C-alpha positions in Angstrom: -8.1 -7.2 21.7 -8.0 -4.1 19.6 -4.4 -4.8 18.3 -6.3 -8.2 17.0 -8.7 -6.4 15.5 -6.3 -4.2 13.4 -4.3 -7.5 12.4 -7.2 -8.6 10.7 -8.4 -6.2 9.0 -5.4 -4.8 7.7 -4.3 -8.6 6.3 -8.5 -9.2 5.2 -7.5 -5.5 3.3 -3.5 -6.6 1.7 -3.7 -9.8 1.4 -6.1 -9.8 -2.1 -5.2 -7.9 -3.9 -0.8 -8.3 -3.3 -1.8 -11.6 -4.5 -4.2 -10.9 -7.8 -0.8 -8.2 -8.6 1.2 -11.0 -8.2 -0.6 -13.3 -10.7 -1.3 -10.2 -12.8 1.6 -8.1 -13.1 3.5 -11.2 -15.8 0.4 -11.6 -17.8 -1.5 -7.7 -18.2 0.4 -4.9 -17.7 -3.7 -3.2 -18.3 -4.9 -5.4 -14.9 -1.5 -4.8 -12.6 -1.9 -1.1 -13.4 -6.0 -1.0 -12.6 -5.0 -3.1 -9.3 -1.9 -0.9 -8.9 -4.4 2.0 -8.4 -6.7 0.7 -5.9 -4.0 0.3 -4.0 -2.8 3.8 -4.0 -6.2 5.7 -4.4 -8.2 3.2 -1.7 -6.0 1.2 0.2 -3.3 3.9 1.1 -6.3 5.8 3.0 -8.9 3.3 4.1 -5.3 2.4 6.0 -5.4 5.2 7.9 -9.2 5.1 8.8 -8.6 1.5 10.3 -6.1 2.5 12.3 -7.8 5.5 13.6 -10.9 3.6 14.2 -8.9 0.7 16.8 -5.9 2.2 17.3 -6.8 6.2 18.0 -3.8 6.6 15.6 -4.1 10.4 14.0 -3.6 10.7 10.5 -2.6 15.2 10.0 -2.4 16.1 6.9 -2.2 20.0 6.6 -4.0 20.9 3.5 -4.1 24.2 4.2 -0.4 24.2 2.7 -1.1 23.0 -0.5 -3.4 25.9 -1.5 0.1 28.0 -3.0 1.2 24.7 -4.9 1.7 24.8 -8.9 -0.1 22.4 -11.2 3.7 19.5 -11.2 6.0 20.2 -8.5 8.7 17.7 -6.7 8.7 17.1 -3.4 11.9 16.4 -1.6 11.3 15.0 2.3 12.7 13.9 5.2 12.6 9.7 5.3 11.5 7.7 8.3 9.6 4.6 7.3 8.2 2.7 4.5 5.1 4.1 5.6 6.4 7.3 4.3 5.0 6.3 0.6 0.8 5.2 1.9 1.6 8.4 3.5 2.3 10.8 0.4 -0.5 8.2 -1.2 -2.7 9.7 0.9 -1.5 13.2 1.5 -1.5 13.7 -2.5 -4.2 11.6 -3.5 -5.6 14.3 -5.6 -2.2 13.5 -7.8 -0.2 10.8 -9.2 3.0 10.7 -7.0 5.7 8.0 -8.1 8.4 7.7 -6.0 12.5 7.4 -6.1 13.4 4.2 -4.1 16.4 1.3 -3.9 15.6 -1.5 -5.8 15.0 -4.0 -3.0 11.4 -2.7 -2.9 10.9 -3.6 -5.9 11.2 -7.6 -5.4 9.4 -9.7 -2.5 6.8 -6.8 -0.2 3.7 -7.3 -0.4 1.4 -4.5 -1.9 4.5 -2.5 -3.0 6.5 -4.4 -5.0 4.2 -5.1 -8.3 2.0 -1.5 -7.8 6.1 0.6 -7.6 7.1 -2.2 -10.9 4.1 -1.4 -12.4 3.4 2.6 -12.1 7.4 3.3 -13.1 8.1 4.5 -10.0 11.8 5.2 -10.3 14.2 2.1 -9.0 17.7 2.9 -8.4 19.7 -0.4 -8.6 21.9 -0.5 -5.1 25.0 -1.3 -6.5 24.7 0.3 -9.6 27.1 2.5 -10.8 26.8 6.7 -10.2 26.4 7.1 -13.9 24.0 4.0 -14.3 22.3 5.7 -11.4 22.2 9.3 -12.6 20.8 7.9 -16.1 18.3 5.9 -14.7 16.9 9.1 -12.8 17.3 10.8 -15.9 14.7 9.2 -17.8 12.3 8.9 -14.4 12.6 13.0 -14.0 11.5 13.0 -18.2 9.1 11.0 -17.7 7.1 12.4 -15.5 6.8 15.9 -16.4 5.6 14.1 -19.7 3.3 12.2 -18.0 1.8 15.2 -15.7 3.3 13.3 -12.2 4.8 14.4 -9.1 8.0 12.5 -8.5 9.3 12.9 -4.8 12.5 12.3 -3.7 14.0 11.3 0.1 17.1 13.4 -0.5 19.1 11.6 2.6 19.1 8.2 0.7 17.8 6.3 3.5 15.4 6.2 6.6 16.3 7.8 9.9 17.1 5.4 12.8 15.9 8.4 15.3 14.2 10.7 13.8 15.8 13.5 12.8 16.6 14.7 9.8 19.9 13.7 7.9 22.3 14.3 5.3 20.5 15.7 2.3 22.7 14.3 -0.2 22.3 16.9 -3.7 23.7 14.4 -7.0 20.2 12.3 -7.7 18.4 16.2 -6.7 20.0 18.0 -9.3 20.1 15.3 -12.0 16.3 14.5 -11.6 16.4 18.9 -11.4 17.5 18.7 -14.2 15.9 16.2 -16.2 12.3 17.8 -15.0 13.0 21.2 -15.0 9.8 21.5 -11.7 9.4 24.2 -9.5 10.2 22.5 -5.5 8.1 21.7 -2.6 9.5 20.5 0.4 7.5 19.0 3.2 8.2 17.4 6.3 6.8 14.2 7.8 7.2 12.6 11.5 5.7 9.5 13.0 7.5 7.2 10.8 10.4 6.5 12.9 8.3 5.0 15.8 6.4 2.6 13.5 9.9 1.4 11.7 10.5 -1.9 13.7 7.7 -4.5 13.4 8.1 -5.3 17.1 7.6 -1.7 18.3 4.6 -1.2 15.4 1.6 -2.0 17.5 2.8 -1.0 20.9 3.4 2.8 19.6 0.3 2.7 16.8 -2.0 2.9 19.5 -3.0 7.1 19.9 -0.2 7.6 18.0 0.5 10.3 14.7 2.0 10.9 11.6 2.3 14.3 10.0 3.0 15.3 7.1 2.5 18.9 5.3 4.5 21.5 2.8 6.7 24.0 4.0 7.8 26.1 1.1 7.5 26.3 -2.9 10.9 27.0 -4.8 11.7 27.9 -7.9 13.0 25.3 -10.5 16.8 25.7 -9.6 19.0 26.9 -12.8 22.5 26.8 -11.1 24.5 23.6 -8.9 23.9 26.0 -6.4 20.3 27.1 -6.8 20.5 23.2 -6.2 22.5 22.9 -3.2 20.9 26.3 -1.0 17.5 24.4 -1.2 18.9 21.5 -0.6 20.6 22.8 2.6 17.2 25.6 4.1 15.5 22.4 3.1 17.0 20.4 5.9 16.9 23.1 8.1 12.5 24.2 7.7 12.4 20.4 8.0 14.0 19.8 11.0 12.7 22.8 12.7 8.9 21.9 12.0 10.2 18.7 13.2 10.7 19.8 16.9 7.4 22.0 16.5 5.6 19.3 16.1 7.1 17.2 19.0 6.0 19.6 21.3 2.4 18.8 20.5 0.0 16.4 21.9 -0.7 13.2 18.7 -4.3 14.4 19.7 -3.8 17.8 18.7 -3.2 19.2 14.7 
């Protein structure tokens, strides 16, 4: 019964703004931005409130770890699920976050696609030549600095299937660092890999949890070697944090 009620609540929350933004996006950027901001600032936190109430699903955002963050920074993180997007919107709700993602997310995904396009997230064409992809990344890096936004990059490039941290690729990270010259905040998240398949979603949602935490902040790298060192250390930091979290029950922060 709780699964049915949860579904009704989630669909009731998602469908109206999804439909509204589909119609608003082609005709009014201003209206689409209003709807998109509502999705980010209101619906992302509400998603976790609903799942906590009906499914006892916990969201653990370690806010004390954010105290050392500068005013503007970029984030690199492991990647487990499409739910990582609302997770970071919720964790950094006081900021304007912008994601680097494949352009397939900008089409035909309710609630998400029009929001990503309207807010000018970085949509990398799946079949783009490396040079073209880097040009998109460079423009994005300059744009977020100008608009005082927080870019979020998943260096793995794809979602993990088993929850372990995959290889971190350096090209996109280096280009974003060059274009933005922002400090780098390393973040870990965990919980999404168990929810990435729809058939497992409601089974694993009950009494599950999502965790997200800032682990370390680096000064903006100036060289290729500094960038690679950050990536190597970040991957180790994130995996170590996941190992610690998985010793805890889903009810304990």
